N, C-alpha and C positions, 0 to 999 in steps of 0.2 A: 452822465457823472463828466464829461467831456468839458458840457457848458460849465458846469459847478467849477470845474480846476479851471477852467479860465476867467471865472469872476473873481477866485479866492488870489490868482498870481495877479491880477490886476489889484486889487485891495494891497497885497503885501507889499507891492513894486512902486505903488504912486510915490510921486515924490513930494507934490501938495494933497495934503490930507483934510484941506478947510474948503475946498471947493464945493461948490451943487454937483458936481459930476459924481466927487467921490462918495456922497451922501448917497447918489444914486445908484451907485455899487454896492452899497451897503444895504438897501432895499434888496436889491435883486440877490444876496448873499442870503436875508432874512425868508426871502419871501419866494426863491424859486425854488419848487421840488424835482430834483432830478428824477428823471422817467427809466426807469429799470427794466428791461424785458422781461418777460416770463419765461422760464426756462422748462425744459422737460424734466420730471415728469408733469411737474404742475401744471402746464400749457394741458394735459389731458384731463385734467379736472377740469379746467377752465371751461374746455370744450365741451364738456357733458353740462354744463349750467344751461339754463334757459336765458336767454342775454335781453335785455330793455336798458330802454334811453331814456333819462328824464332830463326836467332843466333845472338849474340851481342860480339864482340870481347873486352876480356879485357889483356890489354897490360902490367898491372902492376902487378896484384895478381897470378893470374892461368896462366897468358900468355898462352890461348885460348879463341878458340871462345865457348861461352856458350850460353846453351840455354834456352828460354826465353818463357813465356805461355802467350796468348794473348787472349782477347773476342771481340766479335763483335754482336752487338744489331742492327738490320734492317740491310736491302738491299737498303735504300735510295742510291740517288746520290750527298748528302750532306753531306761531313764526320765531323767527330767532333772526335778530338782525345784527350784523357786526359792522364798526365802523373803526377803519384802518388808521394808524400813525401817520406823522409827519415821512413827505418823503416815502410814499408807500404807495399799497394798491391791496386790492382785493384780494389777488392770489397769493400776498404775504401771512394770510390766514387757512394756508393748504392743510396742514397739518388736522389744525381745529375743525376746519370743515368738514374735511373727512372722516373725522370720530364722531361729529356731531350725526351726519348721516344715516350712520347706525341706530340713532333714537327715531322709533315708528312714529310717524303720524307729523311729522315735521317738515315745515318749509323755512329752507338757512338762504336769507338774504344777504349778499353782501355787494361792496360798491366800490368804483374809484372816483373818489371826490375831484370835481374840476380842480386842473392844475395837478392831476395826479396821473399815475397809471397811462390806460388808455382814454380818457376823457380829454375835453376840452380843456382849453385855459391856460396861459403862460405863468400865470404868477397864481399863488391859493393862500389862502390864510384860516383862520377858526371859524370866521362867522361863514363862508363860503361850504364849511364842512356840515354848519348846523342846518343850513338853508337845503341842503342837500338830503341829509337825515330826513328832516321835516318833508320834503318833495315825496320820499320814500314813503313814510308812514301814510300820508295824504293819499297815495295811488294805491297802498298793498293793505291798510289798514296796521293798528296798535300790535307793534312786537310783545310778544309775553315774555322774552327774555332779549336784553339790550346788553350785548358787548362791546368794549371800545379799545384800543390801544393805544397809548401816547397822548397827542393830541386827540385823537379820537374818542378816548373815555373824557375829555374835558368837553368836547362837541356834545356828548350825549347828555352831560349833565344840565349843561347850555338849554341843550332841545327837551329833556322834560322840565326847566324852569318855564319856559317860552310855552309850550303847548299844553301843559297841566296832564298830559299824560303820564300812568305809572306802571311800567311794568311789573310783573312778579318777582322778576330777578335782575339786578342792573351787576354787571362783572365790567371791572376795569384792571386795564392788566400793564403794569409800569404808567400811572396815569400822569400827566404833567399837571403840575400844580401852579406854579407861578411863571406865566411866560416871560414877562420882562427879566428875570435871574435867566432864562434859558438864551434869550437873545443875547444878555449879555455875556453869557459863557463863549457862545457862538463868537461873539464879536473879539472879545478876549483872545482867545485860540489863532485867531487869525490878526492879533498884534495891530489892533483897531487902537488907536488913542482915545483916551477917555472925552478929550473934547469931541472927537467926532463922534464918539456914541451919545453924548446927552442932544450933540445938532439932531441924528438922528431919532433921538427919542422922541423930541419935541416935534419933529416932523409926524410923527406916527400918533402924539397925542393930538395933534393939528388933524389930521387925517381922520382920525377914527372918534374925534371930538370925545375922547378918553382921558383919562390922568394913570391908567394902566389899573386900576383896580377893578374895573369890568374884568379883566383876564386874569383873576387870581379865583383861584375855585374856592377858597374858603369865603370869599365876598359874597360868590354865586350857589352856594349851596346850601338852603334852606332845608332841607330833608330832614325829618326824624327817623326814629327805629321803624317807622310804616312801610319804609324804602328799602327793599332787601339790597344790599349792596355786600358783594364780595370782592376786594382788593388784592391783588398780585403785584408783589414789588420784588427789587434787589437791593439792598442794603449798599451795596457798593455802585449803584446805578451812576453813572458820570453824566447823563443827560437829563435825567427827572431823578435829581438828588433827593436822599430819602431823609434830609433834616426838614424839607419842607413836606413832604407826605406825613413825615410824624407828627409835625406842628396841627396839619390837618387834623388828623386821628386823632389827636389827643383831647380834641371835644368833643368829638363823636364816637364813642365807646361801643357803640349800637354797631359800625360798621364792622363786619369781619374782614380782616386782611390776613396773611400769608406771605412770608417771606420767600425767596428762591434764589438764595444764595450764590452768585456767579452767574447767574443765568443770563445778564448783560439785558441793555434796556429793549434790544430789536429781536435777539436770539430767545428771548423767553417764551416767543411765541411758537419757537421749535422744542421748548423742554416738554420731556413726556410726562413727568409728573405734574407740569401745569394744567398739561392737556387734558390727563385723566381726570385730575381733579374737579376740571369745568365740566367735562361731560356729564361726572358723577352728580356735580351741584343741579346741570338742567334736567337730569333725569329725576331727580328729586323734586326740583320746582314743578316740573310738566306732571306729575306724580300727584300732584295735591289740587 
């Protein structure tokens, strides 16, 4: 967090916010993911996992294959894969992993995406997450249940679109829906002038050869009721504002969603009712 605070301080105290150097600071603000140490007793859970390392290609920042770390609990035949959110890590699923381990014949897989947690990389982005998920599926096989939080929920959707795999159950916890709007919220929160934001957004378009439509869930979600999808959300979520999710759900009545008012964007991972609901849904899914 120390580095992020330094980046924010440099942005807020910059006297000239029209320079390439200032735009570079905005890239750091958006793409640097703080790495927070795993604390007791969660580290005991992580110690019980079988560790693995794979590589995911970063075509935009390091332009190399980055090594990332993963964790497996159980040796069952029913695979459950969890994809964490931005500035997060596998350990942040601790409550959910602990509860899921009680389900017989399961193998639970989680990972730290490149640029996050214990994995290699200075910067991260959505497409690196997708490449990591694809690498795990290639190595360990298709999961029957795919769970994602925040940016990880969006990464899971992109993975399904690109690979054609179809889990028995997709679960999304406070999913991001529109990345540009999330970027705007971050920039506005740090008093970045609109003109400087537009320069950054043009840089983003140039780098990713994209006008941001690629990074909107509505534009990428082409699945119907054949994909069983359950979404947990908080109407008061400031990071993934509910109006965007509401718009997404309005044209997809076949998606089951449930509010957890006041749970918060990240704290929902520790919300007891959410955990018990997910475990019950996974049990039902794997019994069919």
